[in-house]
N, C-alpha and C positions, 0 to 999 in steps of 0.2 A: 673104705664105708665111712667112716663121717661121710662124704657126702651121700652115698645112698641115705645113709640115715637120716640126713636134714632133708633129702626128698622123699622120702616114706614115713616123713612124720606125719600124722593124722590125726584132727580133733572132732570126730563124728562125735562126739557126748557134745559140747559146745553148742554147735550149728545144726541146723536144721539141715535135712535133704532137699535143696533146693536149687536151681540151675543157677541164680544170684550168688549164694553163700559157695557151690561146687570153685564155681569161676572165680568168686572172693580169694579163696582157700588155695586155689592152682597160683593166682598173680602174687601171692604173699610166698608158696614155695620158692613160686621163678625168680624174685627177688632177694631171696634169701643167696638162692645160687648166684645168681648174679654178683653181690656183693663178696660170697668165698671166691668167687672167680677170678682173679687179678690178670692172667693171664692169657692169650691171645689163642695159645695152643689148648687152653682147659675148654674153653666157652664151646666148640661145637660137641664135645665130649660132652659138656652139661647139659647142653640141649637136645644132644640122642637119648641120654638117659630120661629127661623130662618126657620122650616123645616116646618111648617105651614103655615108659610108667604106664603113660595116657594110653598107649594102643594095649597093654596089659589090662588096663581096668574097663575099656570096653568090649574085651572079647571075655571075662569073668564076667562082664552083665551080659552079657548076650550065651553066655554058657546056663547062667540061672536061667535065664526066661527061657529058654531052648526053645529059640526063636532060626529059622532054617537064614533067616535073610539078617546080616550084621546091621543093626541100627544103630545109628547116632542122635544126640539130643541137640540143640544150639550152642551150648556150654562146649561139646567135644568139638565139636567145627571150628567154632572160634577159640579154643586152647592148642589144636591141630595147624592150624592157618596162622594163629600170633607166631609160633615156634618154626614154622617154616620161612615166614618172613623174617626172624632174626638170624637163622642160621640154613643155607643153604645143601650145606652137607647133612645136614640132620634128615632132609625128605626123603634120602635116598635109603633111609632104614625103614622108612615107613612100608608096612605090607598089606593094612586092610583096607586100601584105598593108594590109587592111582599118584602121582606127581601133580598130571595135569587135574584134578578132581580138587588134591588140595589150594592149587595158584586160582582155581574156577570161582571155590568158598572163601576166597582172599576178596577177588573182586567184588563178590556181593556186598560183603560186610565193609567193604567202601562205599558200593554206590547207595549201600542203605545208608551211611553214617553220611554222607552228604547229601543225600536226599531231602527235603524238607516238604512235609506235606500243608499249604496254607488251605486255609478254609475258605471257599468257595466265596467271592463276595462279588457285589451289584447288586440290579435288582431284583425285589423279589417276585417270584410269578405269580400269575394274575391269576386271581380265585375264579372258578368255574359262576358263581353269583355275578359277581364284576363283570365276566363277559356276556354272560345272559341279559344283566343290564345296557351294557350297549350295545345288545343285536335290539331290545326292544325301542333304546330310544331312536335308533338307526331306523327300523322298520316306522315306528308314529312319526318321524319327523326326517322322511328321504331328503329334504334341501338340507339337514345340517350335514356340515361337515368336520372331519376328525377334530378339530381348533373348538368349535362349538359346543362339541359334544363333551374335549372334554375343562373346558369352564364349568360347563352346567354340573357337570362329577364334582368341580370342585368346590361347588354351593352343597354341595351334598355332603362336603368335608372329607372326600374324595382326591387323591393326590396321584393324578397318573399322566405320563408325557402325552402330549396329542400324539407323538409317532406308534407310542404302543398301540394306542387307540388306533390307528388309523391301519396296523397291523393285524389288530383282531378285525376291524372290519374286512379287508383282504381276502381273510380265511374266511372269514360268514362267505363273503360274496364268492369263492370258487367251489364252496359247499352247495352252491345254490339253495342260501337261505335267506339274500338279499335279492330282488330282484332290482332292474333298472328301474331308473326316477321316469322316466319320460314313454313306457309303453301305454299303448291304446286301454289297456283295462285300467289301469289306476287312471289314468283322466276321465274313464266315463265314472269311475266311482267318487272320484271328487269332486262329480255334477250329481249326483245319485237321485237329490231334493227337486231340480229345476230341468230333466232329461228326459227327451220325450222320443221317438222313432216312428217313424209313417213309411208306409208301403203299399206297392198295388200287386196286388196277386191277380192270376186270371183262372176262372171257373167254365170249362165248357161243357154243353150239353148233349144229351144222345142226337138231338136235332140240328145240329152245327152252329148251336148259338154262343157266343163266347160274352162272358160275364167278368166285370173287373169289381174287383172287392178291394177298398182303400181302408185300411187300420190302422191306428193313431194309439201306441202303445205307452206306455209309463215304464221305463227301464227298473225304474226302484222297484216297484210291488209287481211288477209282472201283469198289470190291472191293463185292458184293454179299456181303453177311455172312448171310443167313439170307431163305430163302424159303417160303412154303407154298401150298398151294390147300385152298380152303372151298368148298362152298356155303354154309354160314349163316356170316358173316362176325360172330357177335355180339361184345359185352366179354370173354367168358371167353375166346374163341379168340385174340384179340388179347394179354391178361392172360396166359396159359401163356404164348407168342413173348416176349413182353417180360420174361417168369422167365429162360426160357433163354437169351436173348441179356446179361440181365444177370452170367448165370453165366460166360459165357465172357469179358465183359470187367467184369475186377473195379473197374479205377479210375472214376474219376470221368467222366461225359459227361454231351453234351445229344445228344437227340434233336428233329430240325422232325419237324411232323405240323401237319394241314389241321385243319378242323373238323370233323370226323364224329366221331359219337356215341360210335363205338366208340375213336378214339384220346380224347377232353376227358374221360370218364368215368374214368381211370383215372387214381390217385395215382402217379406214379413215384416219388416222393421214398422209398418203400419200396423198390427196387429201387437208388436212389443213381442215380438217372437223375433231368439237370432237363431237362423236357418244355417247349416250347416251340411253340406252336401260330402259325400262320399266321393275315393278317387275312382278313378274309371276301372271295371272289372275289378273290384275290391269288396264284394259282399260281405267279409268277416267285418268288415267296418262299421254294417250294421245287422249283424248277427242274431241278436234278440227278436227282431221282427223278422229274418229270413228265416229262424228258427223257427217261431208261431207260423207261419205259412204254410210249413211242410208239416207243422203239428196238427194244424186244421184239417190238412190232406188225408194223414197217415189216421187221424181217428175218427175222421167224420167223413167227409164228401167219398173218399177212396170206397166206401162200404153204400154207396147207393148209388143209384141208375136215377141219374137228374135229365128231367124235362124241361120244364118251368123255371120260371124268376122264382116266383111263388114260393115253389118247392124249395129252391136255392135258398131263397130268405127265412121260409122256417126254419133249417138249418144251422143254420148259421146264425141264427137268431138262439135257437136250444143250446148251440155248441157254446156262444161265449157266453151264456150265464153259466152253463154248468164250469166253464173254463177259470169265471173270474170268483164264483163264490162255494165253486163244491173240488174240484181238484186240486189239488196237491200237486207246489213248484218243485223241481227237485234245485235251479237255483239261490231259491229265497227258504226253502223247506219251508214251507209252509201255503195255508191258500190265502191269493193276494186281495180277497173282502170275506175272509172264512171268518166265524165268531168262536169261542170259548165255546169248547164241546162240553157237553156234563158227562162224568166218571161214572153215574150210575143210570140204568134204566135201560129194558131191552132193545139189541142192536136190531135194528131195520135196515132195510133201504129201498130205494126208487128205483125203475130205470129212468134212461136217458137213452134219446136217441131211435125211442123205440126198442130198449134191451141190447145196446150196442155198447153203453158204461153203465154201471149202476153206481150209486152215489148210499152211504152208510152211515146212519145217524143215530143217536141213540134216542128213546122216546122217553116220557116221564111217564107217559100213560101207559 
């Protein structure tokens, strides 16, 4: 009875009902029993009594809560596993859980005790704004590498290693946001101010005659600089037009042409022009003027019965004027030689090529 009285002593008025305080009270009772028990024979008996008392406490709480399933909190599992580790015989008197469950609780407490949660250390993640800045630098400066971009960011007081910059660039490259630096499109755009294209297109009439239309196109503005019609596209004919073209544009320029003999047999350096001939069977290398040839056919020549050179010249002349001054271009989203239109006034229209096309404008009157 003295042992039972010492075990069953409660002090609920002093401490609040919390898991930590219940665990503390249980450990105090356990220590009292251990100090009062001097013989090994009575040790298993004391732990068995503590085990049954704890089980009785759990069952009382279970009946008070009226739950179908017996619930145990953290302190209950800790106390039962502590008793089971101190006395192997006391485990066999446990009825609410299996001995295997009690051993599993012990392994969990040991694992949790010796598992330390370390804070993640290392480099801070790169922000989205910094990634956009790196993408902008690489796009605007295709010749810059990861080390150059890293050094440039240091001048902005942004310290980032060049390997991190390289990983970001590679991820953008896989997503298709960074194009290869050696593409033909980038080469053309880097020479927009001095780049022109030249080509000859054929025009057949109903009477069996074939005419050749020479076109020189400015790639930056999509403007037709010079055009002329002939039956004999010889070397001297092309040479005379190149000479007139060089007089109109005194600055240094580059002209792209195909491998026709009329073009390749001319020494363009005499006129201050750098000639670039495209590869064989590669019309895409001169795509802008090739597309212009198709546009002239689809929007003008294919809709007329052609008889004479005079008729063809009139159609070409009227369409070139419409092409340069009135027709908007999708590639540049504007008219090559267009003027800023007024935002007020009555909208009027005028016919082009006999009503084949119409030009819309605002009239102030």
